N, CA and C of each residue as an Amber inpcrd file, in Angstrom:
protein
   687
  59.6060000 -14.3420000  -5.7970000  58.6050000 -15.4220000  -5.8510000
  57.4360000 -15.1330000  -4.9120000  57.7710000 -14.7230000  -3.6770000
  56.7230000 -14.4200000  -2.7030000  55.8400000 -13.2760000  -3.1980000
  56.4930000 -12.2790000  -3.7960000  55.7270000 -11.1450000  -4.3300000
  54.7640000 -11.5970000  -5.4180000  55.2020000 -12.5480000  -6.2550000
  54.3260000 -13.0600000  -7.3110000  53.1140000 -13.7680000  -6.7240000
  53.3500000 -14.5390000  -5.6330000  52.2530000 -15.2540000  -4.9810000
  51.2510000 -14.2710000  -4.3970000  51.7570000 -13.2190000  -3.7380000
  50.8770000 -12.2090000  -3.1520000  50.0610000 -11.5070000  -4.2280000
  50.7190000 -11.1700000  -5.3500000  50.0070000 -10.5290000  -6.4530000
  48.9370000 -11.4400000  -7.0330000  49.2540000 -12.7340000  -7.1480000
  48.2810000 -13.7000000  -7.6850000  47.0870000 -13.8250000  -6.7570000
  47.3420000 -13.8560000  -5.4360000  46.2450000 -13.9590000  -4.4690000
  45.3660000 -12.7170000  -4.5290000  46.0330000 -11.5370000  -4.6400000
  45.2620000 -10.3010000  -4.7270000  44.4010000 -10.2600000  -5.9680000
  44.9550000 -10.7370000  -7.0870000  44.1970000 -10.7770000  -8.3350000
  43.0110000 -11.7190000  -8.2370000  43.2170000 -12.8640000  -7.5930000
  42.1280000 -13.8330000  -7.4150000  41.0220000 -13.2630000  -6.5570000
  41.3890000 -12.6140000  -5.4500000  40.3840000 -12.0240000  -4.5660000
  39.5940000 -10.9470000  -5.2860000  40.2760000 -10.1330000  -6.1070000
  39.5820000  -9.0940000  -6.8570000  38.6140000  -9.6990000  -7.8610000
  39.0320000 -10.7870000  -8.5040000  38.1630000 -11.4570000  -9.4730000
  36.9240000 -12.0190000  -8.7930000  37.1230000 -12.6490000  -7.6330000
  35.9930000 -13.2070000  -6.8770000  35.0400000 -12.0930000  -6.4500000
  35.6020000 -10.9900000  -5.9530000  34.7790000  -9.8650000  -5.5190000
  33.9610000  -9.2990000  -6.6780000  34.5950000  -9.1530000  -7.8350000
  33.8850000  -8.6400000  -9.0150000  32.7900000  -9.6070000  -9.4540000
  33.0770000 -10.8980000  -9.3950000  32.0870000 -11.9020000  -9.7920000
  30.8870000 -11.8740000  -8.8520000  31.1570000 -11.7600000  -7.5380000
  30.0680000 -11.7040000  -6.5670000  29.2570000 -10.4200000  -6.7330000
  29.9480000  -9.3270000  -7.0740000  29.2330000  -8.0810000  -7.3140000
  28.3170000  -8.1820000  -8.5190000  28.8030000  -8.8320000  -9.5720000
  27.9740000  -9.0300000 -10.7650000  26.7750000  -9.9260000 -10.4530000
  27.0150000 -10.9760000  -9.6680000  25.9200000 -11.8720000  -9.2740000
  24.8890000 -11.1260000  -8.4440000  25.3520000 -10.2590000  -7.5610000
  24.4280000  -9.4670000  -6.7510000  23.5350000  -8.6090000  -7.6370000
  24.1270000  -7.9400000  -8.6250000  23.3350000  -7.0980000  -9.5210000
  22.3020000  -7.9180000 -10.2870000  22.7200000  -9.0870000 -10.7610000
  21.7980000  -9.9470000 -11.5080000  20.6260000 -10.3740000 -10.6290000
  20.9250000 -10.7950000  -9.3960000  19.8710000 -11.2620000  -8.5020000
  18.9380000 -10.1300000  -8.0910000  19.4630000  -8.9080000  -7.9950000
  18.5920000  -7.7820000  -7.6810000  17.5770000  -7.5550000  -8.7940000
  18.0240000  -7.6780000 -10.0410000  17.0940000  -7.5330000 -11.1590000
  16.1210000  -8.7070000 -11.2260000  16.6340000  -9.9100000 -10.9750000
  15.7650000 -11.0900000 -10.9790000  14.7010000 -10.9570000  -9.8880000
  15.1200000 -10.4940000  -8.7140000  14.1650000 -10.2880000  -7.6330000
  13.1350000  -9.2350000  -7.9760000  13.5670000  -8.1670000  -8.6490000
  12.6420000  -7.1150000  -9.0650000  11.6230000  -7.6510000 -10.0570000
  12.0630000  -8.5060000 -10.9650000  11.1470000  -9.1350000 -11.9180000
  10.1160000  -9.9860000 -11.1760000  10.5840000 -10.7420000 -10.1740000
   9.6630000 -11.5710000  -9.3820000   8.6590000 -10.6990000  -8.6370000
   9.1150000  -9.5700000  -8.1080000   8.2140000  -8.6500000  -7.4220000
   7.1590000  -8.1220000  -8.3960000   7.5930000  -7.7690000  -9.6120000
   6.6510000  -7.2790000 -10.6010000   5.6090000  -8.3180000 -10.9750000
   6.0480000  -9.5690000 -11.1060000   5.1150000 -10.6630000 -11.4110000
   4.1100000 -10.8540000 -10.2900000   4.6040000 -10.8420000  -9.0500000
   3.6980000 -11.0530000  -7.9160000   2.6790000  -9.9290000  -7.8250000
   3.1220000  -8.6980000  -8.1080000   2.1820000  -7.5830000  -8.1000000
   1.1290000  -7.7230000  -9.1790000   1.5470000  -8.1430000 -10.3690000
   0.5980000  -8.3200000 -11.4640000  -0.4270000  -9.4060000 -11.1480000
   0.0160000 -10.4840000 -10.5340000  -0.9060000 -11.5700000 -10.2210000
  -1.9410000 -11.1500000  -9.1850000  -1.5090000 -10.3840000  -8.1780000
  -2.4610000  -9.8820000  -7.1870000  -3.4520000  -8.9350000  -7.8590000
  -2.9450000  -8.0640000  -8.7480000  -3.8310000  -7.1600000  -9.4750000
  -4.8160000  -7.9440000 -10.3390000  -4.3320000  -9.0300000 -10.9540000
  -5.2120000  -9.8500000 -11.7820000  -6.3000000 -10.5300000 -10.9810000
  -5.9490000 -10.9870000  -9.7830000  -6.9630000 -11.6290000  -8.9330000
  -8.0400000 -10.6430000  -8.5080000  -7.6670000  -9.3690000  -8.4550000
  -8.6360000  -8.3260000  -8.1090000  -9.2740000  -7.7030000  -9.3580000
  -8.9890000  -8.2840000 -10.5270000  -9.5670000  -7.8660000 -11.8000000
  -9.2830000  -6.3880000 -12.1010000  -8.0530000  -5.9560000 -11.8580000
  -7.6540000  -4.5890000 -12.1910000  -7.3860000  -4.4800000 -13.6860000
  -7.4240000  -3.2500000 -14.1900000  -7.1260000  -3.0440000 -15.6060000
  -5.6130000  -2.9680000 -15.8200000  -5.2210000  -2.6860000 -17.0610000
  -3.8000000  -2.7130000 -17.4110000  -2.9940000  -1.6890000 -16.5970000
  -3.5570000  -0.5120000 -16.4150000  -2.8640000   0.5160000 -15.6350000
  -2.6910000   0.0600000 -14.1890000  -3.7290000  -0.5590000 -13.6410000
  -3.6370000  -1.0700000 -12.2820000  -2.5570000  -2.1150000 -12.1410000
  -2.4370000  -2.9870000 -13.1470000  -1.3940000  -4.0080000 -13.1310000
  -0.0120000  -3.3610000 -13.1200000   0.1810000  -2.3500000 -13.9640000
   1.4740000  -1.6630000 -14.0320000   1.8040000  -0.9760000 -12.7100000
   0.8200000  -0.3020000 -12.1360000   1.0630000   0.4410000 -10.8990000
   1.4080000  -0.5020000  -9.7620000   0.6270000  -1.5570000  -9.6080000
   0.8810000  -2.4860000  -8.5060000   2.2200000  -3.1940000  -8.6890000
   2.5130000  -3.6170000  -9.9200000   3.7930000  -4.2730000 -10.1750000
   4.9710000  -3.3610000  -9.8970000   4.8570000  -2.0910000 -10.2690000
   5.9310000  -1.1300000 -10.0290000   6.1070000  -0.8550000  -8.5480000
   5.0060000  -0.7620000  -7.8230000   5.0680000  -0.4560000  -6.3950000
   5.7460000  -1.5830000  -5.6290000   5.4510000  -2.8190000  -6.0110000
   6.1180000  -3.9350000  -5.3330000   7.6310000  -3.8510000  -5.5480000
   8.0340000  -3.4330000  -6.7430000   9.4550000  -3.3870000  -7.0870000
  10.2160000  -2.3470000  -6.2770000   9.5770000  -1.2000000  -6.0060000
  10.3110000  -0.1060000  -5.3530000   9.7000000   0.3290000  -4.0230000
   8.6250000  -0.3050000  -3.6100000   7.9310000   0.1380000  -2.3920000
   8.7870000   0.0560000  -1.1410000   9.5190000  -1.0460000  -0.9880000
  10.3450000  -1.2070000   0.2000000  11.4500000  -0.1690000   0.2740000
  12.1300000   0.0610000  -0.8490000  13.1840000   1.0640000  -0.8880000
  12.6420000   2.4700000  -0.6760000  11.4250000   2.7070000  -1.1750000
  10.7990000   4.0110000  -0.9700000  10.5060000   4.2420000   0.5070000
   9.9440000   3.2350000   1.1760000   9.6820000   3.3480000   2.6100000
  10.9850000   3.5660000   3.3810000  12.0270000   2.8600000   2.9760000
  13.3370000   3.0300000   3.6190000  13.7990000   4.4740000   3.5330000
  13.7340000   5.0520000   2.3290000  14.2140000   6.4130000   2.1400000
  13.3580000   7.4190000   2.9040000  12.0480000   7.1770000   2.9640000
  11.1600000   8.0730000   3.7130000  11.5150000   8.0460000   5.1930000
  11.7060000   6.8510000   5.7470000  12.0570000   6.7420000   7.1690000
  13.3960000   7.4130000   7.4670000  14.3220000   7.3360000   6.5290000
  15.6500000   7.9050000   6.7520000  15.7450000   9.3670000   6.3400000
  14.6860000   9.8940000   5.7340000  14.6930000  11.2820000   5.2930000
  15.5410000  11.5120000   4.0720000  15.6970000  10.4780000   3.2480000
  16.4860000  10.6060000   2.0110000  15.5630000  11.0280000   0.8660000
  15.6080000  12.3000000   0.5130000  14.7480000  12.8170000  -0.5490000
  15.5920000  13.5180000  -1.6060000  15.1930000  13.3830000  -2.8870000
  14.1180000  12.5040000  -3.3760000  14.4930000  11.0360000  -3.2080000
  13.4840000  10.1780000  -3.1780000  13.7330000   8.7520000  -2.9760000
  14.5290000   8.1860000  -4.1500000  15.1130000   7.0200000  -3.9500000
  16.1530000   6.5080000  -4.8430000  15.7330000   6.3890000  -6.3020000
  14.4750000   6.0340000  -6.5760000  14.0990000   5.7630000  -7.9560000
  13.7700000   7.0290000  -8.7540000  13.7310000   8.1650000  -8.0920000
  13.4820000   9.4060000  -8.8230000  14.6690000   9.7240000  -9.7370000
  15.8760000   9.5450000  -9.2040000  17.0770000   9.8030000 -10.0020000
  17.4650000   8.6080000 -10.8630000  17.0860000   7.4050000 -10.4170000
  17.4780000   6.1910000 -11.1380000  16.2660000   5.2560000 -11.2200000
  15.4010000   5.4600000 -12.2250000  14.1090000   4.7500000 -12.2600000
  14.1650000   3.3400000 -12.8400000  15.3470000   2.7580000 -12.9840000
  15.4380000   1.4770000 -13.6740000  14.6280000   0.3790000 -12.9930000
  14.5850000   0.3670000 -11.6510000  13.8340000  -0.6810000 -10.9700000
  12.3270000  -0.4960000 -11.1660000  11.8790000   0.7570000 -11.2700000
  10.4610000   1.0000000 -11.5860000  10.1460000   0.4400000 -12.9640000
  11.0220000   0.7180000 -13.9130000  10.8100000   0.2570000 -15.2840000
  10.8200000  -1.2650000 -15.3500000  11.7940000  -1.8910000 -14.6800000
  11.8730000  -3.3560000 -14.6880000  10.6170000  -3.9610000 -14.0810000
  10.1720000  -3.4100000 -12.9440000   8.9590000  -3.9230000 -12.3050000
   7.7400000  -3.7650000 -13.1840000   7.6280000  -2.5920000 -13.8530000
   6.4780000  -2.3400000 -14.7190000   6.4870000  -3.2560000 -15.9350000
   7.6470000  -3.4410000 -16.5490000   7.7480000  -4.3180000 -17.7240000
   7.4230000  -5.7590000 -17.3330000   7.9500000  -6.2000000 -16.1870000
   7.6530000  -7.5650000 -15.7220000   6.1670000  -7.7430000 -15.4850000
   5.5350000  -6.7250000 -14.8950000   4.0960000  -6.7980000 -14.6440000
   3.3170000  -6.8500000 -15.9550000   3.7210000  -6.0110000 -16.9280000
   3.0220000  -5.9930000 -18.2110000   3.1530000  -7.3220000 -18.9400000
   4.3400000  -7.9040000 -18.9190000   4.5620000  -9.1780000 -19.6150000
   3.8700000 -10.3420000 -18.9150000   3.5490000 -10.1610000 -17.6470000
   2.8670000 -11.2330000 -16.9190000   1.5060000 -11.5480000 -17.5450000
   0.8650000 -10.5340000 -18.0850000  -0.4830000 -10.7310000 -18.6450000
  -0.4660000 -11.7310000 -19.8050000   0.3270000 -11.4950000 -20.8700000
   0.3430000 -12.5000000 -21.9460000   0.9620000 -13.8230000 -21.5110000
   1.9810000 -13.7680000 -20.6560000   2.6150000 -15.0060000 -20.2060000
   1.6500000 -15.8400000 -19.3770000   0.7850000 -15.1750000 -18.6260000
  -0.2130000 -15.9070000 -17.8390000  -1.1780000 -16.6440000 -18.7630000
  -1.6220000 -15.9660000 -19.8070000  -2.5610000 -16.5910000 -20.7450000
  -1.8970000 -17.7260000 -21.5340000  -0.5750000 -17.6830000 -21.6520000
   0.1590000 -18.7500000 -22.3370000   0.4800000 -19.9130000 -21.3890000
   0.2380000 -19.7280000 -20.0880000   0.5190000 -20.7770000 -19.1180000
   1.9400000 -20.7650000 -18.5790000   2.7480000 -19.7810000 -19.0220000
   4.1540000 -19.7550000 -18.6060000   4.2960000 -19.4010000 -17.1300000
   3.4840000 -18.4670000 -16.6510000   3.5770000 -18.0670000 -15.2420000
   3.2060000 -19.2250000 -14.3300000   2.1740000 -19.9650000 -14.7110000
   1.7700000 -21.1200000 -13.9030000   2.8840000 -22.1460000 -13.8490000
   3.5980000 -22.3340000 -14.9580000   4.7110000 -23.2820000 -14.9680000
   5.8180000 -22.8270000 -14.0210000   6.1110000 -21.5320000 -14.0250000
   7.1140000 -20.9970000 -13.0990000   6.6880000 -21.2080000 -11.6570000
   5.4030000 -21.0070000 -11.3830000   4.9080000 -21.1840000 -10.0160000
   4.9550000 -22.6430000  -9.5880000   4.6930000 -23.5590000 -10.5170000
   4.7130000 -24.9790000 -10.1800000   6.0870000 -25.4240000  -9.7000000
   7.1270000 -24.8200000 -10.2380000   8.4960000 -25.1640000  -9.8490000
   9.0590000 -24.1870000  -8.8110000   8.1920000 -23.3650000  -8.2460000
   8.5690000 -22.3870000  -7.2130000   9.6550000 -21.4150000  -7.6760000
   9.7540000 -21.2030000  -8.9780000  10.7870000 -20.2990000  -9.4600000
  10.4880000 -18.8530000  -9.0800000   9.2200000 -18.4570000  -9.1510000
   8.8700000 -17.0930000  -8.7540000   9.1760000 -16.8860000  -7.2770000
   8.8230000 -17.8880000  -6.4440000   9.1180000 -17.7960000  -5.0120000
  10.6220000 -17.7300000  -4.7650000  11.3760000 -18.5010000  -5.5330000
  12.8320000 -18.5120000  -5.3690000  13.4340000 -17.1640000  -5.7470000
  12.9910000 -16.6120000  -6.8760000  13.5000000 -15.3070000  -7.3080000
  13.0810000 -14.2200000  -6.3170000  11.8530000 -14.3170000  -5.8370000
  11.3580000 -13.3580000  -4.8520000  12.2180000 -13.4040000  -3.5930000
  12.5260000 -14.5970000  -3.1200000  13.3300000 -14.7440000  -1.8990000
  14.7370000 -14.2020000  -2.1000000  15.3160000 -14.4460000  -3.2690000
  16.6650000 -13.9600000  -3.5510000  16.6930000 -12.4360000  -3.5960000
  15.7340000 -11.8530000  -4.2920000  15.6810000 -10.3960000  -4.3570000
  15.4200000  -9.7830000  -2.9960000  14.4790000 -10.3580000  -2.2610000
  14.1640000  -9.8480000  -0.9290000  15.3850000  -9.8760000  -0.0260000
  16.1430000 -10.9720000  -0.0790000  17.3350000 -11.1090000   0.7650000
  18.3370000  -9.9950000   0.4850000  18.5890000  -9.7260000  -0.7860000
  19.5540000  -8.6900000  -1.1370000  19.0470000  -7.2970000  -0.8020000
  17.7510000  -7.0630000  -0.9850000  17.1970000  -5.7540000  -0.6560000
  17.2300000  -5.5070000   0.8470000  17.0610000  -6.5570000   1.6420000
  17.1620000  -6.4210000   3.0960000  18.5650000  -5.9820000   3.4950000
  19.5790000  -6.6490000   2.9470000  20.9590000  -6.3130000   3.2930000
  21.3070000  -4.9170000   2.7940000  20.8930000  -4.5890000   1.5810000
  21.1560000  -3.2520000   1.0430000  20.4880000  -2.1850000   1.8970000
  19.2320000  -2.4250000   2.2700000  18.5090000  -1.4600000   3.1000000
  19.1390000  -1.2820000   4.4680000  19.5930000  -2.3830000   5.0420000
  20.2670000  -2.3020000   6.3440000  21.5450000  -1.4850000   6.2290000
  22.2830000  -1.7120000   5.1710000  23.5370000  -0.9840000   4.9690000
  23.2970000   0.5070000   4.7490000  22.2550000   0.8430000   3.9830000
  21.9120000   2.2480000   3.7680000  21.5520000   2.9150000   5.0900000
  20.7930000   2.2040000   5.9190000  20.3970000   2.7550000   7.2210000
  21.6100000   2.9810000   8.1160000  22.5330000   2.0240000   8.1330000
  23.7500000   2.1800000   8.9280000  24.5600000   3.3750000   8.4470000
  24.6560000   3.5250000   7.1310000  25.4100000   4.6500000   6.5590000
  24.7540000   5.9850000   6.9010000  23.4290000   5.9710000   7.1210000
  22.7090000   7.1990000   7.4680000  22.7950000   7.5170000   8.9530000
  23.4370000   6.6250000   9.7310000  23.6170000   6.8850000  11.1550000
  22.6960000   6.1340000  12.0770000  21.8820000   5.2140000  11.5510000
  20.9880000   4.4340000  12.4070000  21.7940000   3.4550000  13.2510000
  21.3020000   3.1550000  14.4660000  21.9710000   2.1350000  15.2680000
  21.6630000   0.7540000  14.6920000  22.3340000  -0.2550000  15.2030000
  22.2430000  -1.5920000  14.6020000  20.8110000  -2.1140000  14.5760000
  20.0960000  -1.9830000  15.6880000  18.7400000  -2.5410000  15.7690000
  17.7900000  -1.8010000  14.8240000  17.8700000  -0.4760000  14.8370000
  17.0100000   0.3120000  13.9470000  17.3300000   0.0260000  12.4860000
  18.6220000  -0.1380000  12.1870000  19.0160000  -0.4460000  10.8080000
  18.4480000  -1.7820000  10.3630000  18.4310000  -2.7620000  11.2740000
  17.8660000  -4.0670000  10.9440000  16.3690000  -3.9650000  10.6520000
  15.6770000  -3.1350000  11.4130000  14.2450000  -2.9370000  11.1650000
  14.0210000  -2.2910000   9.8020000  14.7900000  -1.2480000   9.5130000
  14.6380000  -0.5570000   8.2300000  15.0210000  -1.4860000   7.0790000
  16.0500000  -2.3120000   7.2860000  16.4130000  -3.2900000   6.2710000
  15.2880000  -4.2750000   6.0040000  14.6300000  -4.7060000   7.0710000
  13.4900000  -5.6220000   6.9170000  12.3690000  -4.9590000   6.1280000
  12.0930000  -3.7120000   6.4480000  11.0590000  -2.9730000   5.7180000
  11.4320000  -2.8400000   4.2380000  12.7180000  -2.6480000   3.9670000
  13.1720000  -2.5370000   2.5730000  12.8400000  -3.7990000   1.7850000
  12.9360000  -4.9500000   2.4540000  12.7010000  -6.2160000   1.7780000
  11.2370000  -6.5760000   1.6240000  10.4130000  -6.2240000   2.6160000
   9.0210000  -6.6900000   2.6200000   8.0090000  -5.5690000   2.3960000
   8.4730000  -4.3090000   2.4060000   7.5350000  -3.1880000   2.3260000
   6.7450000  -3.1330000   1.0370000   7.3790000  -3.4660000  -0.0850000
   6.6740000  -3.4190000  -1.3540000   5.4900000  -4.3620000  -1.3910000
   5.6810000  -5.5620000  -0.8660000   4.5820000  -6.5260000  -0.8200000
   3.4520000  -6.0730000   0.0890000   3.7950000  -5.3830000   1.1710000
   2.7630000  -4.8730000   2.0750000   1.9300000  -3.8030000   1.3930000
   2.5880000  -2.8810000   0.6750000   1.8500000  -1.8430000  -0.0510000
   0.9690000  -2.4710000  -1.1270000   1.5080000  -3.4700000  -1.8130000
   0.7410000  -4.1920000  -2.8480000  -0.5570000  -4.7400000  -2.2650000
  -0.4700000  -5.3940000  -1.1220000  -1.6510000  -6.0130000  -0.5260000
  -2.6450000  -4.9670000  -0.0450000  -2.1510000  -3.8520000   0.4800000
  -3.0480000  -2.7800000   0.9200000  -3.8040000  -2.2080000  -0.2730000
  -3.1070000  -2.0000000  -1.3940000  -3.7710000  -1.5010000  -2.5990000
  -4.8090000  -2.4940000  -3.1140000  -4.5720000  -3.7700000  -2.8670000
  -5.5140000  -4.8050000  -3.2980000  -6.5990000  -5.0490000  -2.2510000
  -6.6260000  -4.2010000  -1.2240000  -7.6590000  -4.2700000  -0.1930000
  -7.6610000  -5.6060000   0.5490000  -6.4590000  -6.0430000   0.9540000
  -6.3510000  -7.2590000   1.7370000  -5.2580000  -7.0950000   2.7830000
  -5.3730000  -7.9030000   3.8350000  -4.3690000  -7.8570000   4.8900000
  -3.0330000  -8.2850000   4.3030000  -1.9630000  -7.5190000   4.5410000
  -0.6560000  -7.9110000   3.9880000  -0.2970000  -9.3500000   4.3480000
   0.0800000 -10.1120000   3.3300000   0.3910000 -11.5150000   3.5420000
   1.5040000 -11.7290000   4.5460000   2.4210000 -10.7640000   4.6260000
   3.5460000 -10.9050000   5.5470000   3.0770000 -10.9200000   6.9950000
   1.8600000 -10.4070000   7.2680000   1.3360000 -10.3550000   8.6260000
   0.4800000 -11.5550000   8.9880000   0.0970000 -12.3590000   7.9970000
  -0.8440000 -13.4270000   8.3240000  -0.5450000 -14.7760000   7.6910000
   0.4650000 -14.8610000   6.8370000   0.6990000 -16.1220000   6.1350000
   1.2070000 -17.2180000   7.0680000   1.9240000 -16.8180000   8.1270000
   2.5020000 -17.8100000   9.0280000   3.8590000 -18.3070000   8.5820000
   4.1990000 -18.1130000   7.2980000   5.5090000 -18.5290000   6.8050000
   6.5800000 -17.5380000   7.2390000   7.8240000 -17.9850000   7.1940000
   8.9430000 -17.1280000   7.5870000   9.2850000 -16.2080000   6.4230000
   8.8200000 -14.9790000   6.5020000   9.1290000 -13.9720000   5.4790000
   9.7680000 -12.7600000   6.1560000   8.9680000 -11.9750000   6.8660000
   9.5430000 -10.8600000   7.6150000  10.4840000 -11.3690000   8.6990000
  10.1520000 -12.5130000   9.2830000  11.0130000 -13.0880000  10.3240000
  12.3760000 -13.4490000   9.7540000  12.3810000 -14.0740000   8.5840000
  13.6440000 -14.4230000   7.9330000  14.4260000 -13.1640000   7.5740000
  13.7120000 -12.1380000   7.0950000  14.3690000 -10.8820000   6.7240000
  15.0240000 -10.2330000   7.9390000  14.3060000 -10.1830000   9.0520000
  14.8320000  -9.5310000  10.2500000  16.0130000 -10.3140000  10.8280000
  15.9060000 -11.6410000  10.8090000  17.0160000 -12.4690000  11.2980000
  18.2660000 -12.2290000  10.4550000  18.1060000 -12.1580000   9.1490000
  19.2500000 -11.9050000   8.2760000  19.8320000 -10.5220000   8.4730000
  18.9680000  -9.5280000   8.6980000  19.4500000  -8.1630000   8.9220000
  20.2580000  -8.0840000  10.2180000  19.7680000  -8.7500000  11.2700000
  20.5100000  -8.7810000  12.5350000  21.8450000  -9.5030000  12.3660000
  21.8280000 -10.5900000  11.6080000  23.0730000 -11.3210000  11.3510000
  24.0620000 -10.4450000  10.5960000  23.5570000  -9.6400000   9.6850000
  24.4260000  -8.7510000   8.9090000  25.1570000  -7.7570000   9.8030000
  24.4070000  -7.0900000  10.7020000  25.0630000  -6.1020000  11.5670000
  26.0160000  -6.7850000  12.5480000  25.6980000  -8.0250000  12.9310000
  26.6060000  -8.7690000  13.8050000  27.9140000  -9.0940000  13.0920000
  27.8040000  -9.5640000  11.8550000  29.0030000  -9.9230000  11.0920000
  29.8530000  -8.6880000  10.8070000  29.2000000  -7.5520000  10.5710000
  29.9560000  -6.3280000  10.3250000  30.8490000  -5.9770000  11.5160000
  30.3820000  -6.2840000  12.7100000  31.1640000  -5.9670000  13.9060000
  32.4090000  -6.8430000  14.0250000  32.4670000  -7.9110000  13.2390000
  33.6120000  -8.8220000  13.2970000  34.7130000  -8.4330000  12.3220000
  34.4970000  -7.3780000  11.5640000  35.4960000  -6.8660000  10.6140000
  35.9200000  -7.9180000   9.5860000  34.9310000  -8.6120000   9.0320000
  35.2210000  -9.5910000   7.9910000  35.1430000  -8.9080000   6.6300000
  35.4400000  -9.6330000   5.5820000  35.4130000  -9.0550000   4.2410000
  33.9810000  -8.6930000   3.8500000  33.8240000  -7.6530000   3.0270000
  32.4850000  -7.2420000   2.6020000  31.6960000  -8.3640000   1.9250000
  32.3920000  -9.2340000   1.1760000  31.6970000 -10.3320000   0.4880000
  31.0610000 -11.2820000   1.4930000  31.8010000 -11.6280000   2.5400000
  31.2570000 -12.5210000   3.5780000  30.1110000 -11.8420000   4.3110000
  30.3090000 -10.5540000   4.6380000  29.2720000  -9.8130000   5.3570000
  27.9750000  -9.7410000   4.5620000  28.0760000  -9.7140000   3.2440000
  26.8800000  -9.6590000   2.3960000  26.2400000 -11.0170000   2.2070000
  27.0320000 -12.0060000   1.8080000  26.4620000 -13.2510000   1.3090000
  26.0120000 -14.2060000   2.4000000  26.6630000 -14.2280000   3.5420000
  26.1950000 -15.1320000   4.6150000  24.7860000 -14.7370000   5.0880000
  24.5340000 -13.4610000   5.4160000  23.1540000 -13.1040000   5.8000000
  22.1570000 -13.2790000   4.6550000  22.5740000 -12.9370000   3.4260000
  21.6520000 -13.0700000   2.2960000  21.2580000 -14.5280000   2.0720000
  22.2230000 -15.4160000   2.1410000  21.9320000 -16.8420000   1.9820000
  21.0970000 -17.3700000   3.1470000  21.3120000 -16.8060000   4.3320000
  20.5060000 -17.2080000   5.4910000  19.0460000 -16.8460000   5.2850000
  18.8060000 -15.6160000   4.8130000  17.4310000 -15.1870000   4.5370000
  16.8060000 -16.0710000   3.4660000  17.5480000 -16.2800000   2.3920000
  17.0390000 -17.1060000   1.2910000  16.7250000 -18.5180000   1.7740000
  17.6400000 -19.1050000   2.5410000  17.4330000 -20.4710000   3.0190000
  16.2410000 -20.5910000   3.9440000  16.1030000 -19.6530000   4.8750000
  14.9630000 -19.6880000   5.7980000  13.6490000 -19.5650000   5.0410000
  13.6280000 -18.6760000   4.0650000  12.4020000 -18.4710000   3.2910000
  12.0250000 -19.7190000   2.4980000  12.9940000 -20.3190000   1.8200000
  12.6970000 -21.4760000   0.9920000  12.3610000 -22.7060000   1.8390000
  13.0720000 -22.9040000   2.9410000  12.7360000 -24.0170000   3.8300000
  11.3430000 -23.8270000   4.4300000  11.0020000 -22.5720000   4.7180000
   9.6750000 -22.2870000   5.2510000   8.5840000 -22.6820000   4.2620000
   8.8030000 -22.3450000   2.9860000   7.8190000 -22.6940000   1.9620000
   7.7540000 -24.2010000   1.7290000   8.9160000 -24.8570000   1.7620000
   8.9600000 -26.2890000   1.4590000   8.4280000 -27.1390000   2.6020000
   8.8030000 -26.7860000   3.8170000   8.4380000 -27.6150000   4.9670000
   7.2940000 -27.0350000   5.7970000   6.8100000 -25.8780000   5.4030000
   5.7050000 -25.2780000   6.1450000   6.1180000 -24.6350000   7.4510000
   7.4030000 -24.2880000   7.5730000   7.8490000 -23.6260000   8.7890000
   7.1750000 -22.2610000   8.9140000   6.8760000 -21.8910000  10.1480000
   6.2770000 -20.5790000  10.3540000   6.0000000 -20.3280000  11.8170000
   5.4600000 -19.1660000  12.0790000   5.1180000 -18.7830000  13.4420000
   3.6640000 -19.1620000  13.7290000   3.3590000 -19.4880000  14.9820000
   1.9560000 -19.8020000  15.3250000   1.0670000 -18.5760000  15.1570000
  -0.1740000 -18.8080000  14.7730000  -1.1230000 -17.7180000  14.5910000
  -1.9720000 -17.5370000  15.8440000  -2.3440000 -16.3040000  16.0880000
  -3.2020000 -15.9600000  17.2290000  -4.6280000 -15.8680000  16.7270000
  -5.5220000 -16.6600000  17.2720000  -6.9220000 -16.6930000  16.8500000
  -7.8120000 -16.3930000  18.0400000  -8.4270000 -15.2130000  18.0210000
  -9.3220000 -14.8080000  19.1160000 -10.7670000 -14.6800000  18.6300000
 -11.0790000 -15.3200000  17.5210000 -12.4250000 -15.1550000  16.9440000
 -13.5130000 -15.7340000  17.8210000 -13.1870000 -16.7660000  18.6070000
 -14.2220000 -17.4240000  19.4150000 -14.3030000 -16.8660000  20.8250000
 -13.5240000 -15.8380000  21.1000000 -13.4950000 -15.2920000  22.4750000
 -14.4850000 -14.1420000  22.6210000
């Protein structure tokens, strides 16, 4: 009887782990789609052509991971062998054009769905990037920095290509701050030898929650203004 109970518990834990893994994969793709949309919208505001929209949307999708691999010396970078995230970002960017003219993108923005998907994808990319850095031999603090770059780097490259100051540096909302806090929490939880599911989802949900609360309540860091000095 006891053996049956142990087997049932093991089966349940495996099912939960598989379900969480599937959810993680789905959210990574959803986040990539949100990144592609955000890149397309920035390109549209700068009146770029179709190729520009595709390039910017793709860069947002893989820019953070590319920066991560460059810092860690992982060559070729991840999307060279597995370009699916480039393709997803490019397709999302391309579809943004007709969807924008149909009013669908504006409807998504009104309900903060793009922001929500962006936050979810960013959270998972931060944790993934931190884990990759740790596996490459980085110490905890450096891994947290690289994880943060993995989550926000694509948006920074997008803004530079659009000839504007990266929003992550001037918006005042909790974006990079939320990412870094979650990355630090991740390495802390890993030191406690908890299950991989807990180590992943608690920091990811923390990043997501901080980001969404920041957008809803206007939480953020004070800005430094020296223009009158």
